[in-house]
C-alpha positions in Angstrom: 0.0 0.0 -0.2 1.3 3.6 -0.8 0.4 6.9 -0.2 -0.4 7.4 -4.3 -2.6 4.1 -4.3 -4.5 6.0 -1.2 -5.0 9.4 -3.0 -6.1 7.1 -6.2 -8.8 5.8 -4.3 -9.9 8.9 -2.8 -10.0 10.6 -6.1 -12.4 7.8 -7.5 -14.6 8.1 -4.3 -15.0 11.9 -4.5 -15.8 11.7 -8.4 -17.7 8.4 -8.6 -16.1 8.0 -11.8 -13.1 6.3 -13.1 -12.5 8.6 -16.1 -13.0 11.8 -14.1 -10.6 10.5 -11.3 -7.8 9.5 -14.1 -8.0 13.2 -15.1 -7.9 14.5 -11.8 -4.7 12.5 -10.9 -3.3 13.1 -14.2 -2.7 9.1 -15.1 -4.4 7.0 -17.5 -7.6 5.2 -16.6 -6.2 1.5 -17.3 -3.2 2.6 -14.9 -5.5 3.7 -12.0 -8.1 0.6 -12.3 -5.2 -1.7 -12.1 -3.9 0.6 -9.0 -7.2 0.5 -7.2 -7.8 -3.4 -8.1 -3.8 -4.2 -6.5 -4.6 -2.2 -3.3 -8.3 -4.1 -2.7 -6.2 -7.3 -3.1 -3.6 -6.0 -1.0 -6.1 -4.8 1.9 -8.5 -8.2 1.2 -11.6 -5.7 0.5 -13.7 -4.5 -2.1 -13.3 -0.7 -1.7 -15.4 0.2 -4.8 -18.7 -1.5 -6.2 -18.6 -1.3 -10.0 -21.6 -0.9 -12.1 -22.5 0.3 -15.8 -23.6 3.6 -14.1 -20.1 4.1 -12.6 -18.5 3.3 -9.3 -19.8 3.3 -5.6 -18.0 3.1 -2.4 -19.0 -0.3 -0.2 -19.5 -0.2 3.4 -16.2 -1.6 4.0 -14.7 0.7 1.4 -16.2 3.9 3.5 -14.5 2.8 6.6 -11.5 2.4 4.7 -11.5 5.6 3.0 -11.9 7.8 6.5 -9.0 6.2 7.5 -6.7 6.8 4.6 -8.0 10.6 4.4 -6.4 10.5 7.7 -3.5 8.9 6.5 -2.8 11.7 3.9 -3.5 14.4 5.9 -1.1 13.3 8.4 1.6 13.0 5.8 1.0 16.4 4.6 1.3 17.4 7.9 4.6 15.8 8.2 5.9 17.4 4.9 4.6 20.8 6.3 6.8 20.3 9.3 10.1 19.1 8.5 10.4 19.6 4.7 8.9 23.1 5.1 6.8 22.5 1.8 4.9 25.7 1.2 4.4 24.6 -2.7 2.5 22.2 -4.1 -1.6 21.7 -4.2 -3.2 22.7 -1.3 -6.0 20.8 0.1 -8.6 21.9 2.6 -12.2 21.3 3.2 -15.0 22.5 5.3 -18.5 21.6 5.8 -20.9 23.8 7.3 -24.6 25.3 7.8 -25.4 28.5 6.0 -23.2 31.0 8.4 -22.3 34.1 6.6 -19.0 33.9 9.0 -18.1 30.7 7.6 -17.5 32.2 3.9 -15.8 35.1 5.0 -13.3 32.9 6.9 -12.9 30.5 4.1 -11.7 33.5 1.7 -9.4 34.5 4.3 -7.4 30.8 4.7 -7.5 31.2 0.7 -6.2 34.2 0.6 -3.3 33.6 3.3 -2.2 29.9 1.7 -3.8 29.5 -1.8 -0.8 30.1 -3.4 -0.4 29.2 -7.2 -2.4 26.0 -7.1 -5.2 25.0 -4.4 -8.2 22.5 -4.0 -10.0 24.0 -1.6 -13.8 22.4 -0.7 -16.9 24.7 1.2 -19.9 22.0 1.4 -22.7 24.4 2.8 -25.2 21.2 3.2 -27.4 19.4 5.5 -27.1 18.8 9.1 -26.2 15.0 9.0 -24.0 15.2 6.0 -21.6 17.9 8.1 -21.3 14.9 10.7 -20.4 12.3 8.2 -18.2 14.1 6.3 -16.0 15.3 9.3 -16.5 11.6 10.3 -15.0 10.2 7.0 -12.6 12.9 6.9 -13.9 14.3 3.7 -14.3 17.8 5.5 -11.5 18.5 8.4 -14.1 20.7 10.0 -17.7 21.3 10.6 -20.0 24.0 11.8 -22.9 23.4 13.4 -25.3 24.3 16.0 -26.8 22.6 19.1 -30.0 23.7 21.0 -32.2 22.6 23.8 -34.3 20.4 21.2 -31.7 18.9 19.3 -28.6 19.0 22.2 -29.1 15.3 23.1 -29.6 13.4 19.4 -26.5 15.7 17.9 -24.3 15.2 20.9 -25.0 11.1 20.5 -24.2 11.6 17.0 -20.9 13.3 17.8 -19.7 10.7 20.3 -21.0 7.9 17.9 -18.9 9.0 14.8 -15.9 9.9 17.3 -15.9 13.2 17.1 -15.5 16.7 19.4 -17.6 19.6 19.1 -16.2 23.1 20.8 -18.5 25.7 21.3 -18.1 29.2 19.5 -20.7 31.4 20.8 -24.4 31.0 22.4 -27.1 33.5 21.3 -30.4 34.4 21.8 -32.5 33.3 19.2 -33.3 35.6 15.9 -34.7 36.0 12.7 -33.5 37.4 9.2 -36.1 39.8 7.2 -35.8 42.3 4.7 -35.6 46.0 5.6 -38.6 46.6 4.0 -40.7 43.7 5.9 -43.2 45.4 8.4 -41.5 43.5 11.4 -38.8 45.7 10.9 -40.0 48.2 12.5 -40.1 46.0 15.7 -37.7 45.9 18.4 -38.7 42.5 19.4 -40.6 39.9 17.4 -43.3 37.7 19.3 -43.9 34.6 17.6 -47.3 35.7 17.1 -46.2 38.3 14.7 -44.9 35.7 12.2 -48.2 34.5 11.4 -49.0 36.2 8.0 -45.3 35.7 6.7 -43.5 32.5 5.0 -41.0 30.7 7.0 -38.2 29.7 4.8 -36.0 26.7 6.1 -33.3 24.6 5.0 -34.4 21.1 3.4 -32.8 18.2 5.2 -33.5 15.7 2.8 -34.2 12.2 4.3 -33.2 13.9 7.8 -36.1 16.3 7.9 -36.9 16.1 11.3 -36.6 18.8 13.9 -33.4 17.1 15.5 -31.7 17.9 12.2 -33.3 21.1 11.2 -31.1 24.0 10.8 -33.3 26.5 12.2 -33.9 26.2 16.5 -37.8 26.4 16.0 -39.6 24.2 13.6 -43.4 24.0 12.9 -43.9 21.9 16.2 -43.0 24.4 17.9 -45.3 27.5 16.7 -48.0 27.6 14.4 -46.5 28.6 11.1 -49.3 28.3 8.3 -47.1 29.3 5.3 -44.0 27.1 4.9 -41.3 27.1 2.1 -38.2 24.9 2.3 -35.0 25.5 0.0 -31.5 24.5 -0.7 -29.2 27.4 -0.5 -28.8 30.5 1.2 -29.1 33.1 -1.8 -32.6 31.4 -2.7 -33.7 31.8 0.8 -32.3 35.3 1.0 -34.1 36.0 -2.4 -37.3 34.6 -1.1 -36.8 36.5 2.3 -37.0 40.1 0.1 -39.5 38.9 -2.4 -42.2 37.3 -0.3 -41.3 39.3 2.8 -40.3 35.9 4.6 -38.5 35.1 7.4 -36.1 32.3 8.5 -34.9 32.1 12.4 -31.3 31.9 13.1 -28.5 33.2 15.0 -28.5 37.1 14.1 -24.9 37.2 12.7 -24.9 38.2 9.2 -22.4 39.9 7.2 -23.8 42.9 5.1 -20.7 42.5 3.3 -21.6 39.4 1.6 -24.8 39.3 1.8 -25.9 43.0 0.9 -27.6 45.8 3.1 -31.1 44.3 2.6 -31.0 41.5 5.1 -31.7 42.6 8.6 -31.5 40.3 12.0 -34.3 41.4 14.5 -34.5 39.3 18.0 -37.1 37.0 19.1 -38.8 37.8 22.6 -37.9 34.3 23.7 -35.7 32.7 26.0 -34.3 30.2 23.9 -30.9 30.4 22.4 -28.3 28.3 20.1 -25.0 27.5 20.7 -22.6 27.5 17.3 -19.7 25.2 17.4 -16.9 23.7 15.6 -16.9 19.8 14.9 -13.7 17.9 14.3 -12.6 14.1 14.8 -11.2 13.3 17.9 -7.2 12.6 18.2 -7.5 14.5 14.7 -3.9 17.0 14.5 -5.2 19.8 12.3 -3.7 21.0 9.4 -2.3 24.7 9.3 -5.1 25.6 7.3 -7.8 24.3 9.6 -5.9 26.4 12.9 -6.2 29.3 10.7 -10.3 28.8 9.5 -10.7 28.6 13.3 -9.0 31.5 14.1 -10.6 33.4 11.2 -14.1 32.4 12.0 -13.2 33.9 15.2 -12.5 36.9 14.3 -15.6 36.8 12.2 -18.1 36.1 14.9 
């Protein structure tokens, strides 16, 4: 088993396609296929299931690749530490809920370390995928929140996946609305004030329960007859403006990134949410991850 074989396997897993993976790692398709088969034979496992539609990772392959990603990350750290390797293809990934400060911090890291070549990934994604991404080292850092409603379930998932959660801040609940929304005139918003307006939430796919919801309050917690689910932040903000909608959130927003039209107003509730950093236990963080965490703390 070599580091190069591990890189090939991860490229195939990330692309789900041998042809695309071969382009990414700059070798021929037959050579890549042969390298993967040799790795599977040496390890005595089947990493990929092959069909006419492409390749998919098997259950044992998923477990193997999580260790492979960790081995490659540690190899990069060794080179950085002992060879002073400041060149080469910089790789760093973050998976997070939809927070503007996470994007601003990501920009800071690219500006600091990007250089001439880099391969950075920012996934604004669903809650369960954040946990899975960090658990399987598809991302080095995850960002999500806990609250009184989801803390028990999220904490169990974190422990089950050998992860750790470092709180960044705790904040009372707010809403994001357009500055033209009639509620913008109020200093504090009651839940009953929200009834006439559409509630915008992030869709969570097969995990659409209130434990995984990105919003600390769901339709279960209060009457909200108008509901719209979206997948990305730009769509949500456009609907906030176009339909006088709202979403429930931390209240932290970047006007530089999102413009002046979106504003935050506190909810008249005693509830709070704690946003934090998710990492794998025992993992030595790369310099990119450390710089990212510092940048997040600066922006919040």
